[in-house]
C-alpha positions as CSV (number, residue, x, y, z in Angstrom):
1,X,0.6,24.2,-4.0
2,X,2.2,26.2,-1.1
3,X,5.8,25.4,-0.1
4,X,6.1,22.8,2.6
5,X,8.5,22.5,5.4
6,X,8.1,19.1,6.9
7,X,9.2,18.1,10.4
8,X,12.0,15.9,9.2
9,X,13.4,18.2,6.5
10,X,16.7,18.9,8.4
11,X,17.3,15.2,9.0
12,X,16.4,14.3,5.4
13,X,18.9,16.8,4.0
14,X,21.5,15.4,6.4
15,X,20.8,11.9,5.1
16,X,21.0,12.9,1.5
17,X,24.1,14.9,2.1
18,X,25.7,12.0,3.8
19,X,25.0,9.8,0.8
20,X,26.7,12.4,-1.5
21,X,29.6,12.9,0.8
22,X,30.3,9.1,0.9
23,X,30.6,9.2,-2.9
24,X,32.8,12.3,-2.9
25,X,35.1,10.7,-0.3
26,X,35.4,7.6,-2.5
27,X,36.2,9.8,-5.5
28,X,39.1,11.4,-3.7
29,X,40.3,8.2,-2.0
30,X,43.3,6.9,-3.9
31,X,42.7,3.5,-2.4
32,X,39.1,3.3,-3.6
33,X,38.8,1.4,-6.9
34,X,35.2,2.2,-7.6
35,X,32.3,4.4,-6.6
36,X,29.7,2.3,-4.7
37,X,26.2,2.9,-3.4
38,X,24.7,0.4,-1.0
39,X,21.0,-0.3,-0.8
40,X,19.1,-3.0,1.1
41,X,17.9,-5.9,-0.9
42,X,14.2,-5.7,-1.4
43,X,13.5,-9.2,-2.8
44,X,11.6,-12.0,-1.1
45,X,14.9,-13.5,0.1
46,X,15.6,-10.5,2.4
47,X,12.0,-10.2,3.8
48,X,11.2,-11.7,7.1
49,X,8.0,-12.1,9.0
50,X,8.1,-10.9,12.6
51,X,5.5,-13.1,14.3
52,X,5.5,-11.1,17.5
53,X,4.7,-7.8,15.7
54,X,2.6,-9.5,13.1
55,X,4.2,-7.7,10.1
56,X,6.9,-8.1,7.5
57,X,10.3,-6.5,7.9
58,X,13.4,-6.1,5.8
59,X,16.5,-8.2,6.6
60,X,20.1,-7.1,6.7
61,X,21.3,-8.1,3.2
62,X,22.7,-5.2,1.1
63,X,23.3,-4.9,-2.6
64,X,26.0,-2.8,-4.1
65,X,25.7,-0.5,-7.1
66,X,29.1,0.2,-8.7
67,X,29.8,3.1,-11.1
68,X,32.5,1.2,-13.1
69,X,30.4,-2.0,-13.4
70,X,28.7,-1.9,-16.8
71,X,25.6,-3.7,-15.5
72,X,25.3,-1.3,-12.5
73,X,26.4,2.0,-14.1
74,X,22.9,3.0,-15.4
75,X,21.2,2.4,-12.0
76,X,24.1,4.2,-10.3
77,X,23.5,7.2,-12.5
78,X,19.8,7.1,-11.9
79,X,20.2,6.9,-8.2
80,X,22.4,10.0,-8.0
81,X,20.0,11.9,-10.3
82,X,17.0,11.2,-8.1
83,X,18.8,11.8,-4.9
84,X,20.1,15.1,-6.1
85,X,16.6,16.1,-7.2
86,X,15.1,15.1,-3.9
87,X,17.6,17.2,-2.0
88,X,16.8,20.2,-4.2
89,X,13.1,19.8,-3.4
90,X,13.6,19.5,0.3
91,X,16.0,22.4,0.5
92,X,13.5,24.6,-1.5
93,X,10.4,23.5,0.4
94,X,8.8,22.2,-2.7
95,X,7.0,18.9,-3.4
96,X,6.7,17.0,-6.7
97,X,4.8,14.0,-7.9
98,X,6.9,11.0,-8.8
99,X,5.7,11.4,-12.4
100,X,6.9,15.0,-12.4
101,X,10.3,13.9,-11.2
102,X,10.4,11.3,-13.9
103,X,9.8,13.9,-16.6
104,X,12.2,16.4,-15.0
105,X,15.1,13.9,-15.0
106,X,14.3,12.1,-18.3
107,X,16.7,13.2,-21.0
108,X,19.3,11.8,-23.4
109,X,22.8,11.6,-22.1
110,X,24.9,14.1,-24.1
111,X,27.2,12.3,-26.6
112,X,25.4,9.0,-26.1
113,X,22.3,7.3,-27.5
114,X,21.2,6.6,-24.0
115,X,18.2,8.0,-22.1
116,X,18.5,8.5,-18.3
117,X,15.1,6.8,-17.8
118,X,13.0,4.8,-20.3
119,X,9.8,4.7,-18.2
120,X,8.5,5.8,-14.9
121,X,8.8,2.4,-13.3
122,X,12.6,2.9,-13.4
123,X,12.5,6.1,-11.5
124,X,9.9,4.8,-9.1
125,X,12.1,1.9,-8.2
126,X,15.1,4.2,-7.7
127,X,13.0,6.3,-5.3
128,X,12.4,3.2,-3.2
129,X,16.2,2.4,-3.4
130,X,17.0,5.8,-2.0
131,X,14.5,5.3,0.8
132,X,16.3,2.1,1.8
133,X,19.7,3.6,1.3
134,X,19.1,6.7,3.4
135,X,16.3,5.7,5.8
136,X,14.3,8.7,4.6
137,X,10.9,7.7,3.4
138,X,9.3,9.0,0.2
139,X,7.2,11.5,2.0
140,X,10.3,12.9,3.7
141,X,11.9,13.3,0.3
142,X,8.9,15.6,-0.7
143,X,7.8,13.1,-3.4
144,X,4.2,12.1,-3.7
145,X,2.0,10.0,-5.9
146,X,-1.5,10.8,-7.3
147,X,-4.2,10.7,-4.6
148,X,-5.9,7.3,-4.5
149,X,-8.7,6.2,-2.1
150,X,-11.7,7.9,-0.6
151,X,-12.9,8.5,3.0
152,X,-16.4,8.9,4.4
153,X,-17.6,9.0,8.0
154,X,-18.0,10.8,11.3
155,X,-14.5,12.2,11.6
156,X,-13.1,15.7,11.2
157,X,-9.6,16.0,9.9
158,X,-7.3,19.1,9.9
159,X,-5.3,19.3,6.7
160,X,-2.8,22.2,6.8
161,X,-5.2,24.4,8.7
162,X,-8.4,23.4,6.9
163,X,-11.0,21.3,8.6
164,X,-12.5,18.5,6.5
165,X,-15.7,16.9,7.7
166,X,-16.0,13.3,6.6
167,X,-19.7,13.5,6.9
168,X,-20.0,16.5,4.5
169,X,-18.1,15.3,1.5
170,X,-21.0,14.5,-0.8
171,X,-21.0,11.3,-2.8
172,X,-17.3,11.6,-3.8
173,X,-15.8,11.6,-0.3
174,X,-12.5,13.0,0.8
175,X,-9.7,12.1,-1.6
176,X,-6.9,10.5,0.4
177,X,-3.6,12.2,-0.5
178,X,-0.3,10.5,-1.0
179,X,1.2,12.3,2.0
180,X,-1.0,12.0,5.1
181,X,1.4,12.3,8.1
182,X,0.6,16.0,8.5
183,X,-3.1,15.3,8.9
184,X,-4.6,15.8,12.4
185,X,-7.7,14.2,13.8
186,X,-9.8,17.0,15.3
187,X,-12.9,15.1,16.2
188,X,-13.9,11.4,16.0
189,X,-17.3,9.8,16.6
190,X,-16.6,6.5,14.8
191,X,-16.8,3.1,16.3
192,X,-14.7,1.3,13.6
193,X,-13.0,1.6,10.2
194,X,-14.3,-0.4,7.3
195,X,-11.8,-0.8,4.4
196,X,-13.6,-1.6,1.2
197,X,-11.8,-3.0,-1.9
198,X,-14.1,-1.8,-4.7
199,X,-15.4,1.7,-5.6
200,X,-18.8,0.2,-6.6
201,X,-19.3,-1.2,-3.1
202,X,-18.2,2.1,-1.5
203,X,-20.9,3.8,-3.6
204,X,-23.5,1.2,-2.4
205,X,-22.6,1.7,1.2
206,X,-22.7,5.5,1.0
207,X,-26.0,5.4,-0.8
208,X,-27.4,3.3,2.0
209,X,-25.9,5.7,4.6
210,X,-23.9,2.9,6.2
211,X,-21.4,5.3,7.6
212,X,-24.1,7.2,9.4
213,X,-26.2,4.3,10.6
214,X,-23.1,2.3,11.9
215,X,-20.9,5.2,13.0
216,X,-18.3,3.9,10.6
217,X,-15.4,5.4,8.7
218,X,-15.4,4.0,5.2
219,X,-12.1,3.9,3.4
220,X,-12.4,2.9,-0.3
221,X,-9.1,1.7,-1.7
222,X,-10.1,1.2,-5.3
223,X,-8.3,-2.1,-5.5
224,X,-4.7,-2.5,-4.1
225,X,-4.4,0.3,-1.5
226,X,-1.9,3.1,-2.1
227,X,0.7,4.0,0.5
228,X,-1.4,7.1,1.6
229,X,-4.5,5.0,2.3
230,X,-2.4,2.3,4.2
231,X,-0.7,5.0,6.2
232,X,-4.0,6.8,7.1
233,X,-5.5,3.5,8.2
234,X,-2.4,2.8,10.4
235,X,-2.6,6.3,11.9
236,X,-6.4,6.2,12.6
237,X,-6.1,2.7,14.2
238,X,-3.2,3.6,16.4
239,X,-4.2,7.2,17.4
240,X,-7.9,6.7,17.7
241,X,-7.9,3.1,18.9
242,X,-10.4,2.1,16.2
243,X,-10.9,-1.5,15.1
244,X,-10.2,-2.1,11.3
245,X,-12.4,-4.5,9.3
246,X,-11.4,-5.3,5.7
247,X,-14.1,-6.0,3.1
248,X,-12.8,-7.5,-0.2
249,X,-13.9,-9.8,-2.9
250,X,-13.8,-13.5,-2.1
251,X,-10.9,-14.3,-4.4
252,X,-7.1,-14.6,-4.0
253,X,-6.5,-11.0,-5.1
254,X,-8.9,-9.6,-2.5
255,X,-7.2,-11.8,0.2
256,X,-3.8,-10.5,-0.9
257,X,-5.1,-6.9,-0.4
258,X,-6.0,-7.9,3.1
259,X,-2.6,-9.4,3.6
260,X,-0.9,-6.2,2.5
261,X,-3.0,-4.1,4.8
262,X,-2.5,-6.4,7.7
263,X,1.2,-7.5,7.5
264,X,2.7,-5.2,4.9
265,X,4.1,-5.9,1.4
266,X,7.5,-7.4,0.5
267,X,8.5,-4.4,-1.7
268,X,7.8,-1.9,1.2
269,X,8.8,-4.2,4.1
270,X,11.1,-1.5,5.4
271,X,8.0,0.6,6.1
272,X,5.7,-2.0,7.7
273,X,5.7,-0.2,11.0
274,X,4.1,2.8,9.3
275,X,1.9,1.0,6.7
276,X,0.7,-2.3,8.2
277,X,-2.1,-2.7,10.6
278,X,-1.6,-6.2,12.2
279,X,-4.9,-6.0,14.2
280,X,-7.0,-5.7,11.0
281,X,-9.5,-8.5,10.4
282,X,-11.2,-9.7,7.2
283,X,-15.0,-9.4,7.4
284,X,-15.7,-10.9,4.0
285,X,-16.3,-12.2,1.5
286,X,-15.6,-15.8,2.5
287,X,-16.3,-19.1,1.0
288,X,-18.8,-19.8,3.8
289,X,-20.8,-16.8,2.7
290,X,-21.7,-18.7,-0.5
291,X,-23.6,-21.3,1.6
292,X,-24.9,-19.0,4.3
293,X,-26.4,-16.4,2.0
294,X,-27.3,-18.8,-0.9
295,X,-24.9,-17.2,-3.4
296,X,-24.2,-20.4,-5.4
297,X,-25.8,-19.0,-8.5
298,X,-23.8,-15.8,-8.5
299,X,-20.3,-17.2,-8.1
300,X,-17.7,-17.3,-10.9
301,X,-15.4,-20.1,-11.8
302,X,-11.7,-19.5,-10.8
303,X,-9.8,-18.0,-13.7
304,X,-7.0,-20.0,-15.3
305,X,-6.1,-23.6,-14.8
306,X,-4.4,-25.6,-12.1
307,X,-0.6,-25.9,-12.4
308,X,0.4,-28.6,-14.8
309,X,-2.9,-28.8,-16.7
310,X,-1.8,-26.4,-19.4
311,X,-2.6,-22.7,-20.0
312,X,-2.2,-19.7,-17.7
313,X,-2.6,-20.5,-14.0
314,X,-4.0,-17.0,-12.9
315,X,-6.2,-17.5,-9.8
316,X,-4.8,-20.9,-9.0
317,X,-1.2,-19.7,-8.9
318,X,-2.3,-16.7,-6.8
319,X,-4.1,-18.9,-4.3
320,X,-1.0,-21.1,-3.8
321,X,1.2,-18.0,-3.5
322,X,-1.0,-16.6,-0.7
323,X,-1.2,-20.1,1.0
324,X,2.7,-20.1,1.0
325,X,3.0,-16.8,2.9
326,X,4.2,-17.5,6.4
327,X,1.7,-15.0,7.8
328,X,-1.2,-16.8,6.2
329,X,-0.4,-20.3,7.4
330,X,-2.8,-20.4,10.3
331,X,-5.6,-23.1,10.0
332,X,-8.4,-20.6,9.3
333,X,-6.7,-19.1,6.3
334,X,-5.4,-22.4,4.9
335,X,-8.9,-23.9,5.2
336,X,-10.4,-20.8,3.5
337,X,-8.0,-21.0,0.5
338,X,-8.3,-24.8,0.2
339,X,-12.0,-24.4,0.2
340,X,-11.7,-22.0,-2.7
341,X,-9.7,-24.5,-4.6
342,X,-12.1,-27.4,-3.8
343,X,-15.1,-25.3,-4.8
344,X,-13.3,-23.9,-7.9
345,X,-15.1,-20.6,-7.5
346,X,-14.7,-17.0,-6.5
347,X,-17.3,-14.5,-5.2
348,X,-17.4,-10.8,-5.6
349,X,-18.7,-8.3,-3.1
350,X,-21.4,-7.2,-5.5
351,X,-22.8,-10.8,-5.5
352,X,-24.6,-9.8,-2.3
353,X,-26.9,-7.6,-4.5
354,X,-28.6,-10.9,-5.5
355,X,-30.3,-10.7,-2.1
356,X,-31.2,-7.0,-2.4
357,X,-29.4,-3.7,-2.9
358,X,-29.8,-2.9,0.8
359,X,-28.8,-6.3,2.0
360,X,-25.0,-5.6,2.4
361,X,-25.6,-2.4,4.5
362,X,-28.6,-3.5,6.5
363,X,-27.8,-7.2,7.2
364,X,-24.6,-8.7,5.9
365,X,-22.1,-6.3,7.5
366,X,-24.0,-5.4,10.7
367,X,-24.6,-9.1,11.4
368,X,-21.0,-10.0,10.9
369,X,-19.8,-7.2,13.2
370,X,-22.3,-8.0,15.9
371,X,-21.5,-11.7,15.8
372,X,-17.7,-11.0,15.4
373,X,-17.5,-13.2,12.3
374,X,-14.0,-12.3,11.2
375,X,-11.0,-14.0,9.6
376,X,-7.8,-13.0,11.4
């Protein structure tokens, strides 16, 4: 991969240097009793929903990580290690995957039976801590994750000088990279963006030429959308003024995917302005679809058991979790989730194949779009 100089490199180095300089100043300050790093609290207690903007944001609570506190020392050490590695990457114009960084920094501390990191989750969490401590996002830190998500449709995208035609990417589509801010939209003939939860449904729609017939950009997320896909959807919506329709399974997990795309996630609430798309609407699947399209024989029972009845609560717990989200408390969503509880079933996107393989591309989605049958 060629070296990369990003627009924010100078600012990012200043932020990381400032973090290191604060520690150095504490070290030489005779009045300072401990080395301390402050990061914003990323738990639910510090996440707020901005009703006017329609997205989550992080509050003002901070947590402190102290070098001489035995319960903080490990995280303190990990934070300085990752911050130092990120500064090295930015200064040298190199990028690295978060997995590469994990392996580069994982070692046993000399003289101790202690590893710097036990697994990648530890280093991933520290990367997010550094983002909130410095205000430099992961992409600015030259760190990326594995590509996840696919794009098809009538749009041409410039990626570092190369033009990618979304209509000429075969059956695999354009792989959505982890870092997308450098992408430029050269040409767009699409009328809307359709975000699709499952890879199987993306394959079905592409095989039926839905993107050609409907002038649609299809974004397949392969389950919970990665940051790159969420950022790309946010960019295309804002820069190209394209409506965004989200097509998920009719279950609490699919509705949570919609919630994250629309309002943001609690763990990345500090980036909601970049990752959330508050204007996004859910096009399906809904509980009403079961009746409208005679899908009773292809539904599945909710997994788990209601709270208090014994056993794992699975779908039931997730439904109540989503119902409790402030941003999902409008009547339409509460009715939708209550109906799921009352019916005791879930319905997958692929259940539409019970009508015919072509039904979803030729009737279900076009009819919903024409009649503006959305959940917002």
